[in-house]
C-alpha positions in Angstrom: 53.6 -70.8 -8.9 51.8 -68.9 -6.3 50.7 -66.3 -8.8 49.0 -69.0 -10.9 47.0 -70.4 -8.0 46.1 -66.8 -6.9 44.9 -66.0 -10.4 42.8 -69.1 -10.4 41.1 -68.4 -7.1 40.5 -64.9 -8.1 38.8 -66.0 -11.3 36.7 -68.6 -9.3 35.7 -65.7 -6.9 34.7 -63.5 -9.7 32.7 -66.2 -11.5 31.0 -67.1 -8.2 30.2 -63.4 -7.7 28.9 -63.1 -11.2 26.8 -66.3 -10.8 25.3 -65.1 -7.6 24.5 -61.7 -9.2 22.8 -63.2 -12.1 20.7 -65.5 -9.8 19.7 -62.5 -7.8 18.7 -60.6 -11.0 16.7 -63.6 -12.2 14.9 -64.0 -8.9 14.1 -60.4 -9.0 12.7 -60.5 -12.5 10.6 -63.6 -11.5 9.3 -61.9 -8.4 8.3 -58.8 -10.5 6.5 -61.0 -13.0 4.6 -62.7 -10.3 3.6 -59.4 -8.7 2.5 -58.1 -12.1 0.4 -61.1 -12.8 -1.2 -60.9 -9.3 -2.0 -57.2 -9.9 -3.6 -58.0 -13.3 -5.7 -60.8 -11.7 -6.8 -58.5 -8.9 -7.7 -55.8 -11.5 -9.7 -58.2 -13.6 -11.6 -59.5 -10.5 -12.4 -56.0 -9.3 -13.6 -55.0 -12.8 -15.9 -58.1 -13.0 -17.4 -57.1 -9.5 -17.8 -53.6 -10.5 -19.6 -54.5 -13.8 -21.8 -57.0 -11.9 -22.8 -54.3 -9.3 -23.5 -51.8 -12.0 -25.7 -54.4 -14.1 -27.6 -55.3 -10.8 -28.2 -51.7 -10.0 -29.4 -50.9 -13.5 -31.9 -53.8 -13.5 -33.1 -53.0 -10.0 -33.8 -49.4 -10.7 -36.9 -48.5 -12.6 -36.3 -46.8 -16.0 -36.0 -43.2 -15.6 -37.8 -40.8 -18.0 -35.4 -38.8 -20.3 -34.5 -35.6 -18.8 -35.6 -32.4 -20.5 -32.9 -30.0 -21.1 -33.3 -26.6 -19.3 -34.1 -23.7 -21.6 -30.9 -21.6 -22.4 -31.2 -18.0 -21.3 -31.6 -15.6 -24.1 -29.0 -13.1 -24.6 -29.9 -9.5 -25.4 -28.4 -8.1 -28.6 -25.6 -5.6 -28.0 -25.5 -2.6 -30.2 
């Protein structure tokens, strides 16, 4: 009789441990998803700020004339 009750409590302990482990894994996955979403939002916000800054700098700066390419040095023919 004691073997049966011992087996039942062992099973309950194992199920409780499994349940606890699954909950921890689920919590960890949820936390990783939240962190990933926060990073994506931060990246998007920083990108918007950078693009706005570049647009403001481009509109504030006078248009620059196109640059002339420097002439290439001529090579002497080798014989």
